[in-house]
C-alpha positions in Angstrom: 31.1 81.3 59.2 31.9 77.6 59.8 29.1 77.4 62.4 26.6 78.8 60.0 27.6 76.5 57.2 27.4 73.5 59.6 23.9 74.5 60.7 22.8 74.8 57.0 24.4 71.4 56.2 22.7 69.7 59.1 19.3 71.4 58.9 16.3 70.6 56.8 15.9 74.1 55.4 15.5 75.8 52.0 19.2 76.9 52.1 20.2 73.3 52.6 18.1 72.2 49.7 19.6 74.8 47.4 23.2 74.1 48.4 23.2 70.4 48.9 20.1 69.2 47.2 17.1 67.6 48.9 15.6 64.2 48.8 13.9 65.1 45.5 17.2 66.5 44.2 16.2 70.1 45.0 13.5 70.0 42.4 10.8 71.0 44.8 12.5 74.2 46.0 13.6 75.2 42.5 10.1 74.5 41.1 8.6 76.7 43.8 11.1 79.5 42.9 10.2 79.1 39.2 6.5 79.3 40.0 7.0 82.5 42.0 9.1 84.0 39.2 6.4 83.1 36.7 3.6 84.6 38.9 5.6 87.8 39.3 6.1 88.1 35.6 2.4 87.7 35.0 1.6 90.4 37.6 4.1 92.8 36.1 2.8 92.1 32.6 -0.7 92.9 33.7 0.4 96.1 35.5 2.2 97.3 32.4 -0.9 96.6 30.3 -2.8 98.8 32.7 -4.9 96.1 34.3 -6.0 96.6 37.9 -5.8 99.6 40.1 -2.0 99.8 40.2 -1.8 99.2 36.5 -4.2 102.0 35.8 -2.2 104.4 38.1 1.0 103.4 36.3 -0.2 103.6 32.7 -3.0 106.2 32.6 -2.0 109.6 33.9 -5.6 110.8 33.9 -6.4 108.2 36.7 -3.6 109.6 38.8 -4.7 113.2 38.2 -8.3 112.3 39.0 -7.3 110.6 42.2 -5.0 113.5 43.2 -7.8 116.0 42.5 -10.3 114.0 44.6 -7.9 113.5 47.5 -6.7 117.1 47.3 -10.3 118.4 47.5 -11.2 116.2 50.5 -10.1 118.9 52.9 -12.3 121.5 51.2 -15.2 119.2 50.5 -17.8 119.6 53.3 -19.8 116.6 52.3 -16.8 114.2 52.3 -15.7 115.7 55.6 -19.1 114.9 57.2 -19.0 111.4 55.8 -15.6 110.8 57.3 -16.7 112.2 60.6 -19.8 110.0 60.6 -17.7 106.9 59.7 -15.2 107.7 62.6 -18.1 108.1 65.1 -19.6 104.8 63.9 -16.3 103.0 64.4 -15.9 104.5 67.9 -19.2 103.1 69.2 -18.9 100.0 71.3 -20.3 96.9 69.7 -23.7 95.8 70.9 -23.6 92.6 73.0 -26.8 90.5 73.2 -27.2 87.9 75.9 -29.7 85.2 75.3 -31.4 83.7 78.3 -31.1 79.9 78.7 
């Protein structure tokens, strides 16, 4: 424990800034933490309001049910299966390499 505390005290790290303050009095690290917290609050507020894909999944049960229905029918849907097969085959093809003469 003493070794860890000594390393924190002698280092130029975030932990050092929080425990002992930094050249700017720790304001930089705390300002960064405050900004992260504010950003997270804004993201969660938007999700709760149903904004974005995750927000729609959380708030609107019909979106979840539609997604579940589509994904559940993928196994039985021959058109989607053929599209997936085609996509996989395209990904497996080696890329074309063109060499230009000098």
